[in-house]
C-alpha positions, 0 to 999 in steps of 0.5 A, spaced: 716 484 793 710 481 795 710 476 790 717 474 793 715 474 800 709 470 798 713 465 794 718 464 800 712 463 805 709 458 800 716 454 799 717 454 807 710 452 808 711 446 803 717 444 806 714 443 813 709 439 810 713 434 806 713 427 807 717 425 813 723 421 812 723 414 811 724 409 817 729 404 817 728 398 822 733 393 823 727 388 824 722 386 819 717 392 817 710 389 818 707 396 817 700 395 815 699 388 817 692 387 821 691 382 826 684 378 826 682 380 834 685 385 838 689 382 844 684 382 850 687 378 856 688 378 864 694 381 867 698 379 873 694 383 877 687 380 875 685 386 871 682 385 864 687 388 859 686 390 851 692 392 847 688 399 846 689 400 854 697 402 852 695 407 846 700 413 847 706 407 848 710 403 844 708 396 845 713 390 845 709 384 845 712 377 847 709 370 847 712 365 852 712 361 858 715 362 865 717 354 865 721 355 859 728 353 860 732 358 855 728 362 850 723 366 854 728 368 860 733 370 855 728 374 851 726 377 857 733 379 859 734 382 853 728 386 854 730 389 860 737 391 857 733 394 852 729 398 857 736 400 860 739 402 853 732 407 852 734 410 859 728 415 860 725 414 854 723 407 857 717 410 860 714 410 853 714 403 852 710 397 855 712 390 854 707 385 854 709 378 856 703 373 854 703 366 856 702 360 852 702 356 858 696 358 862 695 351 866 702 353 869 702 360 869 697 362 874 696 370 876 701 369 882 706 365 877 706 371 872 706 376 878 713 373 880 716 372 874 714 378 869 716 384 874 722 380 876 725 383 869 722 390 870 717 392 874 714 396 868 713 389 864 706 386 864 704 379 864 698 377 861 694 370 861 687 367 860 683 361 859 686 356 854 681 358 849 682 365 850 690 364 849 689 360 843 684 365 840 690 370 841 695 366 839 691 365 832 690 372 831 698 373 832 700 367 828 703 364 834 705 357 834 705 353 840 706 345 842 706 341 848 712 337 848 711 331 853 718 328 857 719 321 858 716 322 865 710 324 862 708 329 867 713 334 865 713 338 859 716 344 855 713 348 849 715 349 843 713 356 841 714 362 836 719 366 839 719 373 836 717 380 838 711 384 835 712 392 836 706 396 836 707 404 835 703 409 839 697 408 836 697 401 836 698 399 829 703 393 828 710 396 825 715 391 827 717 384 827 723 382 831 726 375 830 728 371 836 735 373 838 735 380 836 740 384 840 738 389 845 741 395 842 737 393 835 731 393 839 732 399 842 734 402 835 727 400 832 723 402 838 726 409 838 724 410 831 717 410 833 717 415 838 
């Protein structure tokens, strides 16, 4: 009888320690990808921030700029909708908007633009060099495109989202145009 009890307990404990179920992401699984330099920039309130400040939350990182005519406001609106879909779980998520245009995206401009989508969203900026270093670390492309007036410009830039788990590890890359329901699905896999 003791043998059976011992064996039953052994199998029960073994089952509890079994490998977790495989995670299926809609976005591209980039688990294990390492970036050269941890993100460190100033937020729209003037506080120096690092990606490590947000451990314990799923982080969605987006590089864009406030004068963007379409891609950036659309993505930010999609992220606002994602937060609504997450309901109370949205408090476990931190959206970071990193400007690729620090010349125009001052602290004040970011403070108006970013929280207008969701008060929990944080805008980040730095000097041209700091922004360039962070973009390079995350393999973000950005290039100024001058208008014929030569005073106005737009910026062609990478428009995907990076999603980090609660430990700060890169887990998912989502291409531009991903539906809010798909983003919410993948974020929930990291809770």
